C-alpha positions in Angstrom: 8.3 11.8 45.9 11.0 10.4 48.3 13.5 7.8 47.2 15.3 5.7 49.9 17.8 3.0 49.2 18.5 0.0 51.5 22.0 -1.4 51.7 21.7 -5.1 52.9 25.4 -5.3 53.6 25.5 -2.2 55.8 21.9 -3.0 57.0 20.9 0.6 56.7 18.7 3.0 54.7 20.0 6.0 52.9 18.2 9.1 51.5 18.7 9.6 47.7 16.1 12.0 46.4 12.8 13.7 47.1 10.8 16.1 49.3 8.4 15.8 52.1 6.3 18.4 50.5 2.9 16.8 50.0 2.2 19.0 47.0 5.5 18.4 45.1 4.9 18.3 41.4 7.0 16.9 38.5 9.5 19.5 37.3 12.3 19.7 34.7 15.4 21.7 35.1 19.0 21.9 33.9 19.9 19.1 36.3 17.2 16.8 34.9 13.7 15.6 35.6 12.3 15.5 39.1 9.1 13.3 39.5 6.3 14.7 41.6 4.4 12.9 44.3 2.5 9.7 43.4 1.3 6.4 44.8 0.2 3.0 43.4 2.9 3.3 40.7 4.6 0.3 39.2 8.3 -0.3 39.0 10.8 -2.9 37.7 14.6 -3.3 37.4 16.0 -3.7 33.9 18.8 -6.0 32.9 21.2 -3.1 33.0 20.1 -2.3 36.6 18.2 0.8 35.5 14.8 1.2 37.2 11.6 1.9 35.3 8.6 3.5 36.9 5.2 3.7 35.3 1.9 5.4 36.1 0.4 5.7 39.5 -1.8 8.3 41.1 -0.5 11.8 41.6 0.4 15.2 40.0 1.4 15.5 36.4 4.2 17.7 35.1 3.7 21.4 36.3 0.2 20.7 37.6 -0.5 21.0 41.3 -4.1 22.0 41.0 -5.5 18.5 40.8 -4.3 14.9 40.8 -5.3 11.7 39.0 -4.1 8.6 37.2 -0.8 9.0 35.3 0.7 7.4 32.2 4.3 8.7 32.7 7.2 6.4 32.1 10.3 7.4 34.1 13.8 5.8 34.2 16.1 6.1 37.2 19.8 5.6 36.7 21.4 4.5 40.1 25.0 5.1 38.9 24.1 8.7 38.0 21.6 9.2 40.8 19.4 10.8 38.2 15.8 10.5 36.8 14.9 10.7 33.1 11.4 11.4 31.8 10.8 9.0 28.9 7.2 9.4 27.7 3.7 10.3 28.9 1.1 13.0 28.9 0.6 16.1 31.0 -3.1 15.3 31.4 -4.7 12.9 33.9 -6.6 9.7 32.9 -5.1 9.7 29.4 -6.6 6.9 27.4 -4.5 4.2 25.8 -3.6 4.2 22.1 -4.1 0.7 20.6 -4.7 0.9 16.8 -1.7 3.0 15.9 1.9 2.5 14.6 3.0 4.0 18.0 0.7 2.5 20.6 0.9 3.6 24.3 -0.8 2.3 27.4 -3.4 4.4 29.1 -3.1 6.0 32.6 -3.5 3.5 35.4 -2.5 2.6 38.9 -1.6 -0.7 40.6 -0.6 -2.5 37.3 1.6 -5.6 37.2 5.0 -4.6 35.9 8.1 -6.8 35.4 11.2 -7.4 33.4 11.3 -10.8 31.7 14.3 -12.9 30.8 14.7 -11.6 27.2 15.0 -8.0 28.6 11.5 -6.9 27.6 9.1 -5.4 30.1 5.5 -6.6 30.6 2.7 -4.4 31.9 -0.7 -6.0 32.8 -4.0 -4.7 34.1 -4.4 -1.9 36.6 -7.1 0.4 37.6 -8.3 3.8 36.4 -11.1 6.3 36.8 -11.5 6.4 33.1 -14.2 9.1 33.2 -13.0 10.5 36.5 -16.2 9.4 38.2 -16.5 5.7 37.3 -13.5 3.4 37.8 -12.7 0.1 36.1 -10.1 -2.6 35.8 -7.9 -3.2 32.8 -7.2 -6.6 31.2 -4.7 -5.6 28.5 -1.1 -6.9 28.4 1.7 -4.6 27.0 5.3 -5.3 26.1 7.9 -2.5 26.3 11.3 -2.7 24.6 13.8 -0.6 26.4 16.3 -0.7 23.5 13.9 1.0 21.1 11.6 2.8 23.6 8.6 1.2 21.9 5.4 -0.2 23.4 3.5 -3.0 21.8 0.0 -4.4 22.5 0.6 -8.1 23.3 -3.0 -9.0 24.3 -6.4 -7.4 25.0 -7.7 -3.9 24.4 -8.8 -0.8 26.2 -12.1 -2.3 27.5 -12.7 -2.5 31.3 -14.0 -5.2 33.6 -13.6 -8.1 31.3 -14.2 -11.7 32.5 -11.4 -14.2 32.2 -11.8 -17.2 29.9 -10.3 -20.7 30.3 -10.5 -23.0 27.3 -10.4 -26.8 27.7 -6.7 -26.8 26.5 -5.8 -24.4 29.3 -5.4 -21.4 27.1 -7.4 -18.2 27.5 -6.8 -15.0 29.4 -7.0 -13.7 33.0 -9.8 -11.3 33.9 -9.4 -7.6 34.4 -7.6 -6.9 37.7 -5.2 -4.7 39.7 -3.0 -4.8 42.8 -1.2 -7.9 41.7 2.2 -8.6 40.1 4.3 -11.0 38.0 6.7 -13.6 39.2 9.4 -14.3 36.6 11.5 -17.4 36.6 15.0 -17.7 35.1 13.8 -20.2 32.5 11.4 -17.6 31.1 8.2 -18.7 32.9 6.0 -15.7 33.9 3.4 -16.2 36.6 0.4 -14.0 37.7 -1.5 -14.6 40.8 -4.7 -13.1 42.4 -5.3 -9.5 42.9 -8.6 -7.6 43.0 -10.8 -7.6 39.9 -13.5 -9.3 38.0 -14.8 -12.8 38.8 -16.5 -15.3 36.5 -19.9 -13.9 37.6 -18.8 -10.4 36.5 -18.8 -9.2 40.1 -15.8 -7.4 41.6 -13.8 -8.9 44.4 -10.6 -10.7 45.4 -9.1 -13.4 43.2 -6.9 -16.5 43.8 -6.4 -17.9 40.2 -2.9 -18.7 39.0 -1.9 -18.0 35.4 1.3 -18.3 33.4 2.2 -16.3 30.4 4.4 -17.6 27.6 6.2 -14.6 25.9 7.4 -16.8 23.0 3.9 -17.7 21.9 2.2 -14.7 23.4 -0.2 -17.0 25.1 -1.8 -17.2 28.6 -2.4 -20.6 30.4 -4.7 -21.2 33.4 -3.1 -23.4 36.0 -5.2 -23.5 39.2 -7.6 -21.5 41.4 -11.1 -20.3 41.2 -13.0 -18.0 38.9 -15.2 -16.8 41.7 -14.4 -13.9 43.9 -13.4 -14.1 47.5 -12.8 -17.8 47.4 -11.7 -19.4 50.7 -8.4 -21.2 51.0 -8.0 -24.9 50.5 -5.6 -26.8 52.6 -5.0 -30.5 52.2 -4.1 -33.1 54.8 -0.4 -32.5 54.0 -0.6 -28.8 54.3 -0.7 -28.2 50.6 -3.5 -26.2 49.0 -4.6 -22.8 47.5 -4.3 -19.5 49.3 -7.3 -17.3 50.1 -8.3 -14.8 47.4 -6.3 -11.7 48.1 -4.7 -8.5 46.8 -1.9 -6.2 48.0 0.5 -9.1 48.7 4.2 -9.5 48.1 5.3 -12.1 45.5 9.0 -12.8 44.8 11.0 -15.5 43.1 13.7 -17.4 45.0 15.7 -20.3 43.5 13.0 -20.7 40.8 10.3 -20.9 43.5 7.5 -18.4 44.0 7.1 -17.0 47.5 3.7 -15.3 48.5 3.4 -13.3 51.7 0.6 -11.4 53.3 -2.1 -9.3 51.6 -5.6 -8.3 52.2 -8.8 -10.3 51.8 -12.5 -10.0 52.5 -14.5 -12.6 54.4 -17.4 -10.4 55.2 -15.0 -7.9 56.6 -11.5 -6.8 55.7 -8.7 -9.0 57.0 -5.0 -8.4 56.8 -2.8 -11.5 56.4 0.7 -12.5 57.4 0.7 -16.0 56.0 3.5 -17.3 53.8 3.0 -19.6 50.9 5.7 -21.4 48.9 4.2 -22.1 45.5 5.4 -25.4 44.0 5.4 -25.0 40.3 6.3 -26.9 37.2 9.7 -25.8 36.0 8.7 -26.8 32.5 6.4 -25.1 30.1 3.5 -27.4 30.7 1.0 -28.9 33.0 2.0 -31.2 35.9 0.0 -33.0 38.7 0.8 -30.3 41.2 -1.8 -28.2 39.5 -4.4 -30.9 39.7 -4.2 -32.5 43.1 -1.7 -30.3 44.9 0.7 -33.1 45.5 3.7 -32.0 47.5 6.1 -33.3 44.9 7.6 -32.2 41.7 6.4 -34.7 39.1 7.1 -34.3 35.4 4.7 -32.6 33.1 2.0 -34.7 31.6 1.3 -32.2 28.8 3.0 -29.3 27.3 2.0 -25.8 26.3 1.8 -25.1 22.6 5.2 -25.1 20.8 6.9 -27.2 23.5 7.7 -30.9 23.3 9.1 -33.8 25.2 8.8 -35.0 28.8 10.4 -31.8 30.0 8.4 -29.6 27.6 11.3 -28.0 25.9 11.0 -25.3 23.3 10.4 -26.6 19.8 13.4 -26.6 17.4 10.9 -25.5 14.7 10.7 -21.8 14.1 7.1 -21.5 15.4 6.6 -18.1 13.6 7.4 -19.7 10.3 6.4 -23.3 10.7 4.1 -25.8 12.5 5.8 -27.7 15.3 5.2 -31.4 16.3 4.7 -30.4 19.9 3.4 -32.2 23.0 4.8 -34.8 25.4 5.3 -37.2 22.6 6.3 -34.7 20.0 9.7 -34.4 18.2 9.9 -30.6 18.3 10.5 -30.5 14.6 8.4 -28.8 11.9 5.9 -30.9 10.0 5.1 -28.0 7.7 6.4 -24.5 6.9 4.6 -21.3 5.9 4.6 -20.5 2.1 7.8 -18.5 2.1 10.1 -20.7 4.3 11.9 -24.0 3.8 14.3 -26.3 5.6 13.9 -28.8 8.5 13.2 -26.1 11.0 11.5 -23.6 8.5 14.2 -21.1 9.3 15.4 -20.4 5.7 13.6 -17.7 3.6 12.8 -18.6 0.0 14.9 -17.0 -2.6 12.2 -16.8 -5.2 11.1 -13.2 -5.8 8.4 -13.2 -8.4 6.8 -16.6 -8.3 5.7 -19.4 -6.0 8.5 -21.1 -4.0 9.4 -24.7 -3.4 8.7 -24.3 0.4 8.4 -26.8 3.2 10.6 -29.0 5.2 11.8 -30.7 2.1 11.8 -27.6 -0.1 14.7 -26.0 -1.9 13.6 -22.4 -1.6 13.9 -21.9 -5.3 11.0 -21.0 -7.7 8.5 -23.5 -9.1 7.9 -21.1 -12.0 8.0 -17.3 -12.6 5.2 -14.9 -13.0 4.4 -13.8 -16.6 6.8 -10.8 -16.6 9.7 -12.3 -14.7 12.6 -14.6 -15.5 15.9 -16.0 -14.1 16.8 -18.7 -11.5 15.0 -16.7 -8.7 12.5 -14.9 -11.0 14.2 -11.7 -9.9 14.7 -10.2 -13.3 11.9 -8.4 -15.2 11.3 -9.2 -18.9 12.4 -6.6 -21.5 9.6 -7.7 -23.9 7.4 -4.6 -24.4 4.6 -5.6 -26.8 4.5 -9.4 -26.9 4.8 -12.7 -25.1 7.9 -12.9 -22.8 10.3 -15.7 -22.8 9.9 -15.9 -19.0 10.6 -18.7 -16.5 13.6 -19.9 -14.6 15.4 -20.7 -17.8 14.1 -17.8 -19.9 16.1 -14.8 -21.1 13.4 -12.1 -20.8 13.1 -11.4 -24.5 10.0 -11.9 -26.7 8.8 -15.2 -28.0 6.4 -13.4 -30.3 5.2 -9.9 -30.9 1.7 -8.4 -30.7 0.2 -7.3 -34.1 1.9 -4.2 -35.6 5.1 -4.7 -33.6 8.5 -6.2 -34.4 12.0 -6.4 -32.9 13.7 -8.5 -30.2 11.7 -6.8 -27.5 8.7 -6.0 -29.7 9.2 -2.4 -29.2 9.4 -1.3 -32.8 6.2 -0.2 -34.4 5.6 -1.5 -38.0 4.8 1.5 -40.3 1.2 1.7 -41.4 0.5 0.4 -45.0 1.5 3.2 -47.5 -1.3 4.9 -49.4 -1.3 4.3 -53.2 -1.1 7.5 -55.3 -1.9 7.3 -59.0 -1.5 10.6 -60.8 -3.0 11.4 -64.2 -0.3 12.0 -66.9 -2.6 13.3 -69.6 -3.7 16.9 -70.0 -7.4 17.0 -69.3 -7.9 19.5 -72.1 -6.6 17.0 -74.7 -8.5 14.1 -76.0 -7.8 11.9 -79.0 -10.1 9.5 -80.7 -9.6 7.2 -83.7 -12.6 6.1 -85.7 -12.7 3.1 -88.0 -15.0 2.9 -91.0 -17.3 0.6 -89.0 -19.8 1.7 -86.4 -18.0 2.6 -83.0 -19.5 0.8 -80.1 -17.4 2.5 -77.4 -19.1 3.1 -74.1 -19.2 6.3 -71.9 -16.0 6.6 -69.8 -16.3 6.1 -66.0 -15.1 8.9 -63.7 -12.8 7.1 -61.3 -10.2 9.6 -60.2 -7.6 7.5 -61.9 -6.3 7.1 -65.4 -8.4 4.4 -67.2 -8.0 2.9 -70.6 -10.8 1.0 -72.3 -10.5 -1.0 -75.5 -13.7 -2.4 -77.3 -14.0 -4.8 -80.2 -16.4 -3.9 -82.9 -17.9 -5.7 -86.0 -15.7 -3.5 -88.1 -12.0 -3.5 -88.3 -11.4 -0.3 -86.3 -10.4 0.1 -82.7 -11.7 3.0 -80.5 -9.6 4.2 -77.7 -10.7 6.8 -75.1 -8.8 8.3 -72.3 -10.3 10.5 -69.6 -8.4 12.1 -66.8 -9.8 13.6 -63.6 -8.0 15.7 -61.1 -5.1 14.0 -59.2 -6.3 11.9 -56.2 -4.7 9.3 -53.7 -6.4 6.0 -53.3 -5.8 3.3 -50.7 -5.3 -0.3 -51.7 -8.8 -1.5 -50.5 -10.5 1.2 -52.5 -8.5 0.4 -55.6 -9.3 -3.3 -55.3 -13.0 -2.6 -55.2 -12.7 -0.3 -58.2 -10.8 -2.9 -60.2 -13.4 -5.5 -59.4 -16.2 -3.1 -60.5 -14.4 -2.5 -63.9 -14.0 -6.3 -64.3 -17.7 -6.9 -64.1 -18.5 -3.8 -66.2 -16.4 -5.2 -69.1 
């Protein structure tokens, strides 16, 4: 790969790096990384003037036996005159990784690649021979963050040859395509025009539709053009219209206007163009008459994209990730409701409630309505100390127990009440000794009952004598319930 730099002041080219060897491969050495030959790669300039290069068609690292689509991400530092290998695979046609904590775009060529105003980098579409025999067009949109070296899937998936979709409100997504690029305005608007890809009839061909992407809301909006392939140009009486469907063109931004030059189109045969178009666009985030009737004037927007408001379609004051904005031409830009964990006029303040529902909303306080069963304190952030009972919870509670569960006591109901003690009644009379007193009258004493306790029975007779009998069994422990039943039995026996 050869790198040449052009100096507009000196009006001359200078050689910086590379080899005219047609089989040069990517190599690493003590001096750094040297990218191999490639074509159809995508590049963009970062906010710090570093240059990013992604993908293309060529040789991988240390492989000159075959070539194919690449997924290498390379950074060039002009001040150091040095390349750095950032990420990628040593294999060709590497598939994208979508459902992962660390996603990564698949190998491709001719993808749209641009740095947007917030410093992020967008990658859209491209072409790849995904099974090395059958090629297809991507429709996925990726966001790369240079500060963290992380990729994120912004829109779409790894499917190929997807038709575009335009909803009645202008939202949707552009079809799979390649050989196009972004035009980025200083106010954050991102435009995508034409290319070669999939038309509304699912056939492949050249396109002339114009889309804008809103990074803030991660939303696509269709502006003008056709969903059919190889559409002819439309030129009005005042010279204003829509260009031919085309690919391989140059598109740049100058003074917040988009300039389109050249390209290739098909009108039954291949035709190379040298026409120049100046795209008149709405400078606001919305729809204006220029997209409807191609008026050669900059009229104000008649409707805004989602999350924009006012006649100039300004960004909502409302934090759109945590609230719902009163948007549109006649909107106020303020929130009319917040999500369940935010409060304040713009839904920017996080609720302070930890373990309970929050007083959220534009008129909310962010404090707790009440606490969950095991939490207490002004923010329900403290956990009750009650172990076996009902907690004194809530925003005014102290976390101790209101009442204890059965068999527990103490401030925190963590002390087990001892089980009821067994009743032990021990015989005090020697079993070998019995005494009996007889009166002169007939003794009507009954047979003693074996109970395991010491029992005393006194009976009245017709005579004057009293008979007392004591019987002892072996020592035995009785529980209170058993003793109660036994006493009841003796009561009825007597």
